[in-house]
C-alpha positions as CSV (number, residue, x, y, z in Angstrom):
1,M,27.6,-44.8,-37.7
2,P,31.5,-45.6,-37.7
3,R,33.8,-42.4,-37.8
4,K,35.3,-43.4,-41.3
5,I,32.2,-43.7,-42.5
6,L,31.1,-40.2,-41.7
7,F,34.2,-39.0,-43.0
8,V,33.6,-40.4,-46.6
9,L,30.2,-39.4,-46.6
10,G,31.6,-35.6,-45.6
11,M,33.9,-35.7,-48.4
12,L,31.4,-36.8,-51.0
13,L,28.8,-33.7,-49.6
14,A,31.6,-31.7,-50.6
15,G,31.8,-32.8,-53.9
16,P,34.4,-33.8,-56.7
17,A,37.9,-32.5,-55.6
18,S,40.2,-30.9,-57.9
19,S,43.6,-31.7,-57.5
20,Q,44.4,-28.6,-55.6
21,E,41.9,-27.5,-52.8
22,V,42.3,-24.9,-49.9
23,W,39.6,-25.4,-46.8
24,L,39.1,-23.3,-43.6
25,A,38.6,-25.6,-41.0
26,T,36.9,-24.2,-37.8
27,Y,36.9,-26.1,-34.9
28,G,34.4,-25.4,-31.8
29,P,35.0,-25.0,-28.0
30,G,35.9,-27.5,-25.7
31,A,35.9,-28.5,-22.2
32,E,39.6,-26.8,-21.3
33,V,40.4,-22.9,-21.0
34,W,42.6,-23.1,-23.8
35,E,39.8,-24.9,-26.0
36,R,36.9,-22.4,-25.5
37,F,37.8,-19.9,-27.8
38,G,37.8,-22.6,-30.5
39,H,40.5,-23.1,-33.1
40,N,41.2,-23.6,-36.8
41,A,43.4,-24.6,-39.4
42,L,43.9,-24.4,-43.1
43,W,43.6,-27.7,-45.0
44,L,45.5,-28.4,-47.8
45,R,44.5,-31.2,-50.7
46,D,46.7,-32.1,-53.5
47,E,45.6,-35.4,-55.0
48,D,49.0,-35.4,-57.2
49,R,51.3,-35.1,-54.3
50,G,49.3,-36.7,-51.8
51,L,48.9,-33.9,-49.8
52,D,46.0,-34.0,-47.3
53,H,47.0,-32.1,-44.3
54,T,46.0,-29.3,-42.1
55,F,48.4,-26.4,-40.9
56,S,47.5,-24.6,-37.8
57,F,49.0,-22.5,-35.0
58,G,48.5,-21.6,-31.2
59,Y,50.3,-25.1,-29.7
60,F,52.6,-25.1,-26.4
61,E,55.0,-27.2,-24.5
62,L,53.9,-27.3,-21.0
63,D,56.8,-29.4,-20.2
64,R,59.0,-27.1,-21.7
65,P,61.7,-26.0,-19.5
66,G,60.9,-22.1,-18.4
67,F,57.4,-22.3,-19.8
68,H,55.3,-21.6,-16.7
69,R,57.9,-18.7,-15.8
70,D,57.7,-17.0,-19.1
71,F,54.1,-17.2,-19.2
72,A,53.3,-15.4,-16.1
73,R,56.1,-12.5,-17.5
74,G,54.1,-12.6,-20.6
75,R,56.6,-14.0,-23.1
76,M,54.5,-16.9,-24.5
77,L,56.2,-19.0,-27.0
78,Y,54.2,-20.8,-29.3
79,F,54.5,-22.6,-32.4
80,G,52.8,-24.2,-35.8
81,A,52.0,-27.8,-36.6
82,A,50.7,-29.6,-39.4
83,S,48.5,-32.9,-39.5
84,H,47.0,-35.6,-41.2
85,V,43.7,-34.3,-41.9
86,K,41.7,-37.5,-40.6
87,R,44.0,-38.4,-37.4
88,E,42.9,-34.2,-36.7
89,F,39.3,-34.6,-37.5
90,D,39.1,-38.0,-35.4
91,F,40.8,-35.9,-32.2
92,Y,38.3,-33.0,-32.8
93,R,35.2,-35.6,-32.8
94,Q,36.5,-37.5,-29.9
95,R,36.5,-34.3,-27.9
96,D,33.1,-33.9,-29.1
97,R,34.0,-30.3,-31.0
98,S,32.5,-29.3,-33.9
99,I,34.0,-29.3,-37.1
100,S,33.3,-27.1,-39.7
101,V,35.0,-26.6,-43.3
102,Q,34.7,-24.2,-45.8
103,R,36.2,-24.7,-49.2
104,L,38.1,-21.3,-50.3
105,D,38.3,-19.8,-53.6
106,L,42.0,-19.6,-54.5
107,T,43.6,-20.1,-57.7
108,E,47.0,-22.7,-58.2
109,A,49.4,-19.6,-57.5
110,Q,47.7,-18.5,-54.2
111,F,47.7,-22.3,-52.9
112,R,51.6,-22.4,-54.0
113,T,51.7,-19.5,-52.0
114,L,50.1,-20.6,-49.2
115,E,51.6,-23.7,-48.9
116,R,55.4,-22.3,-48.8
117,R,54.2,-19.6,-46.1
118,L,52.9,-22.3,-44.1
119,N,55.4,-24.6,-44.5
120,K,58.3,-21.9,-43.6
121,A,56.1,-20.6,-40.7
122,I,55.8,-24.2,-39.6
123,F,59.2,-26.7,-40.6
124,P,61.4,-27.6,-39.2
125,P,59.3,-27.4,-35.8
126,P,59.1,-25.9,-33.7
127,Q,59.3,-22.4,-35.1
128,Y,58.5,-20.6,-32.1
129,Y,56.9,-17.1,-32.3
130,E,55.5,-14.5,-29.7
131,Y,51.8,-15.4,-28.8
132,D,49.1,-13.0,-27.9
133,Y,45.6,-14.0,-26.9
134,F,44.1,-11.3,-28.8
135,Y,46.6,-10.3,-31.5
136,A,49.1,-13.5,-32.6
137,N,46.9,-16.2,-32.0
138,C,45.9,-19.5,-33.9
139,S,43.1,-17.6,-35.9
140,T,45.0,-13.9,-36.3
141,W,47.7,-16.4,-38.1
142,L,45.3,-17.6,-40.6
143,R,43.9,-14.5,-40.9
144,D,47.1,-12.9,-42.1
145,L,47.7,-15.4,-44.5
146,I,44.5,-15.5,-46.0
147,D,44.5,-11.8,-46.7
148,E,48.4,-12.0,-48.2
149,V,47.0,-14.5,-50.4
150,T,44.1,-12.4,-51.6
151,G,45.8,-8.9,-52.3
152,G,44.1,-8.2,-48.8
153,D,41.0,-7.9,-49.7
154,L,40.0,-9.5,-46.2
155,R,41.7,-6.0,-44.5
156,R,40.3,-3.8,-46.6
157,A,36.8,-5.4,-46.1
158,T,37.2,-5.6,-42.5
159,E,39.5,-2.7,-41.1
160,G,37.4,0.0,-41.1
161,R,34.0,-1.8,-39.8
162,V,33.7,-1.4,-36.1
163,A,32.3,-4.8,-34.8
164,D,29.6,-5.2,-32.4
165,L,31.6,-6.5,-29.2
166,N,34.7,-5.7,-28.2
167,F,37.3,-8.0,-26.4
168,R,35.7,-8.2,-23.1
169,D,32.8,-9.2,-24.6
170,H,33.8,-12.0,-26.4
171,V,36.0,-13.4,-23.2
172,R,32.7,-13.0,-21.4
173,R,30.5,-14.9,-23.8
174,L,32.8,-17.6,-24.4
175,L,33.7,-18.1,-20.7
176,W,30.0,-18.2,-19.4
177,P,28.8,-20.2,-17.6
178,S,31.7,-21.6,-15.8
179,L,31.8,-19.7,-13.0
180,H,35.4,-20.1,-11.6
181,L,36.9,-19.3,-15.4
182,Y,34.5,-16.1,-16.0
183,I,35.3,-14.5,-12.3
184,G,39.0,-15.3,-12.8
185,I,39.7,-14.4,-16.4
186,H,37.6,-11.9,-16.4
187,A,39.0,-9.8,-13.0
188,A,42.6,-10.3,-14.7
189,L,41.8,-8.0,-17.9
190,G,42.4,-4.2,-17.4
191,P,40.9,-1.5,-20.1
192,A,42.6,-2.3,-22.5
193,V,40.1,-5.2,-23.6
194,D,37.2,-2.4,-23.4
195,R,38.0,-0.3,-26.1
196,E,36.2,-0.3,-29.4
197,I,37.9,-2.9,-32.0
198,T,37.3,-3.4,-35.9
199,V,36.2,-6.9,-37.6
200,W,39.8,-7.2,-38.6
201,D,40.9,-7.0,-35.0
202,E,37.8,-9.3,-34.2
203,M,38.7,-12.3,-36.0
204,F,41.2,-13.4,-33.4
205,L,38.2,-15.8,-32.8
206,P,37.9,-18.7,-35.6
207,D,34.2,-18.3,-35.9
208,I,34.1,-14.5,-37.0
209,L,36.8,-15.3,-39.3
210,A,34.9,-17.9,-41.0
211,R,32.2,-15.6,-41.1
212,E,34.1,-12.9,-42.8
213,V,35.5,-15.2,-45.2
214,A,32.1,-16.1,-46.3
215,A,31.0,-12.5,-46.7
216,L,33.8,-11.9,-48.9
217,G,32.8,-14.0,-51.4
218,L,35.7,-16.5,-50.7
219,V,33.8,-19.5,-50.1
220,T,32.7,-21.9,-52.4
221,E,31.4,-24.7,-50.7
222,T,30.6,-25.7,-46.9
223,V,30.3,-29.2,-45.0
224,K,30.1,-29.9,-41.2
225,F,31.8,-32.9,-40.5
226,H,30.8,-32.9,-36.7
227,E,28.2,-31.1,-34.5
228,S,28.9,-31.0,-31.0
229,T,26.4,-32.6,-28.3
230,R,27.8,-30.7,-25.5
231,F,29.3,-27.2,-26.2
232,S,28.2,-24.2,-27.6
233,T,28.3,-20.5,-27.3
234,A,26.2,-17.3,-26.9
235,A,26.1,-14.7,-29.4
236,Q,25.7,-12.4,-26.6
237,P,27.1,-11.7,-23.2
238,P,25.3,-12.6,-20.5
239,V,23.5,-10.3,-17.8
240,T,25.3,-11.5,-15.1
241,T,25.3,-8.3,-12.9
242,P,22.1,-8.8,-10.8
243,W,23.2,-12.8,-10.0
244,L,26.2,-11.9,-9.0
245,L,25.0,-9.0,-6.4
246,L,22.3,-11.6,-5.0
247,A,25.4,-14.3,-4.6
248,G,27.5,-11.0,-3.0
249,V,24.9,-10.3,-0.6
250,V,24.6,-14.1,0.4
251,L,28.1,-14.4,1.3
252,A,27.9,-11.2,2.9
253,G,25.3,-13.0,5.0
254,L,27.8,-15.5,5.5
255,M,30.6,-13.6,6.4
256,A,29.0,-11.3,8.8
257,A,26.7,-14.1,10.7
258,P,29.3,-15.4,13.1
259,A,30.0,-12.1,14.3
260,L,26.8,-11.4,15.3
261,K,27.5,-12.7,18.6
262,R,28.3,-11.0,21.4
263,Q,32.0,-12.4,21.5
264,P,33.1,-13.6,18.2
265,C,34.6,-17.2,18.4
266,R,38.2,-18.1,17.4
267,F,37.0,-19.5,14.0
268,T,35.3,-16.1,13.1
269,R,38.9,-14.6,13.4
270,W,40.4,-17.6,11.3
271,V,37.9,-17.1,8.6
272,L,38.4,-13.5,8.0
273,R,42.2,-14.1,8.3
274,I,41.6,-16.6,5.4
275,W,39.6,-14.0,3.1
276,A,42.3,-11.6,3.9
277,L,44.9,-13.9,2.5
278,V,43.1,-14.9,-0.6
279,I,42.0,-11.7,-1.6
280,A,45.4,-10.2,-1.2
281,T,47.1,-12.8,-2.9
282,A,44.8,-12.4,-6.1
283,G,45.4,-8.8,-5.6
284,A,49.3,-9.6,-5.5
285,C,48.8,-11.4,-8.6
286,L,46.8,-8.8,-10.6
287,L,49.6,-6.3,-9.5
288,F,52.4,-8.4,-10.7
289,L,50.7,-8.9,-14.2
290,W,50.4,-5.0,-14.4
291,C,54.0,-4.3,-13.5
292,C,56.0,-7.3,-14.3
293,S,54.7,-8.7,-17.2
294,T,53.6,-8.0,-20.7
295,H,50.3,-9.2,-20.3
296,Q,49.2,-5.5,-22.0
297,A,45.8,-7.1,-21.3
298,A,46.4,-6.9,-17.7
299,W,47.4,-3.5,-17.0
300,A,46.1,-0.8,-15.3
301,N,43.2,-3.3,-13.7
302,A,40.8,-1.5,-11.8
303,N,39.9,-4.9,-10.4
304,L,42.9,-4.1,-7.5
305,L,41.0,-2.1,-6.1
306,L,38.6,-5.0,-5.4
307,Y,41.3,-7.4,-4.7
308,N,43.4,-5.2,-2.8
309,P,46.8,-6.5,-1.6
310,L,46.5,-3.9,1.6
311,M,43.7,-6.8,2.7
312,L,46.9,-8.8,4.1
313,V,48.1,-5.8,6.1
314,L,44.6,-5.0,7.5
315,W,44.0,-8.1,9.4
316,M,47.7,-9.7,9.9
317,S,49.1,-6.5,11.0
318,A,50.4,-6.2,14.4
319,G,49.7,-2.8,15.0
320,R,46.0,-1.8,15.4
321,S,46.8,1.8,14.6
322,L,48.1,0.2,11.4
323,A,45.2,-1.9,10.8
324,R,43.0,1.1,11.3
325,V,44.8,3.0,8.1
326,G,44.7,-0.3,6.1
327,A,41.0,-0.4,6.4
328,I,40.2,3.3,6.0
329,L,42.2,2.6,2.6
330,I,40.4,-0.3,1.6
331,V,37.2,1.8,2.0
332,V,38.1,4.5,0.0
333,G,39.3,2.0,-2.9
334,L,36.0,0.2,-3.1
335,F,34.1,3.5,-3.4
336,A,36.3,4.1,-6.0
337,A,35.9,0.9,-7.4
338,L,32.0,1.5,-7.6
339,V,32.6,5.1,-9.0
340,L,34.6,3.8,-11.6
341,A,32.7,1.1,-12.6
342,L,29.6,3.2,-12.9
343,W,31.8,5.9,-14.9
344,P,30.9,5.9,-18.8
345,G,33.8,4.6,-21.2
346,G,35.9,2.9,-18.5
347,Q,36.6,-0.4,-17.4
348,W,33.9,-2.7,-17.3
349,N,33.5,-4.7,-14.2
350,L,30.6,-4.2,-12.8
351,D,29.2,-7.3,-12.1
352,L,32.2,-8.1,-10.0
353,V,32.0,-4.7,-8.1
354,A,28.1,-6.2,-7.0
355,L,29.9,-9.6,-6.3
356,M,32.6,-8.1,-4.3
357,L,31.3,-5.2,-2.3
358,P,28.7,-6.6,-0.1
359,V,31.3,-9.0,1.3
360,H,34.1,-6.7,1.8
361,F,31.9,-4.4,3.5
362,A,30.7,-7.4,5.7
363,A,33.9,-8.8,6.3
364,L,35.3,-4.7,7.4
365,W,32.4,-4.6,9.7
366,A,32.9,-8.6,11.0
367,W,36.9,-7.3,11.8
368,R,35.7,-4.2,13.6
369,R,33.6,-6.3,16.0
370,M,37.0,-8.5,16.6
371,P,38.2,-8.3,20.3
């Protein structure tokens, strides 16, 4: 069925429109890493003025000079944008991302306040703001605006309620089963994302905001414009520790097998050196995020014990005594990582420990057999 017909049918299902309407649009996840957590927008309609646009936040410019340097240091300059609703909905349909809209029960005065605040925050574009994944993203902007125009009702209803899942739980459930994204981002997050959060905090996710706005009684109509056939999300984080432990044992076997020869070949030495370089590089990135950036979610990261920069010293050192000292420190760190992973109330990285420990010990054993 043509997209225009679908759009008209959706509007008919929504019923007759008043002169001023506010809809909360919620978009489902997509293929790219920045699409995995969904997106949302406020859709404002005023037939008398020809207003039929969405307003949203969380946009960035990859080609802005200094963007990658600022991003690495934690200074993420993002901005908001407005778009005609048909153009925006067509874009999300093309990306096969779900589109759901909820009509909010707001007065004309609240409509005017909301429109004024949106225009001030977006125009003239770009109006940059300091982005944060959990505290200042696309969804928190809309959460705060809705809370403002409703006199703080949304905050009062959610700030005192403890969420069932914390930040890490949500990250894990939304990134799985993309293994490289799961391991990379999960490993980069420190203990700050493991703390207990409230439902107010949890509304950093668009689908949670949509749920809570409805629970507050602000929604009078809900219309589904598009249902994705490719992307969906789990309600709970996956059980990953047994599978990653199995993967770690298999990788450990592959790492140790070449060293079983009486005289390990040069290929084995280069495999170990490449492994050391990869781990040390990952560890250097984690160390940079902790010491040289404002990404607080990455600070004090226990995964530095798994992705240890000392791995570079171990295999690249010219002095055997220094290499032995490095090996001892790495082993101590691995045992410390296991203890911390099992310690209640700390940083949750048990699945990463299960993956990395067998491989590390196999690599250390193989290294000791090197002539």
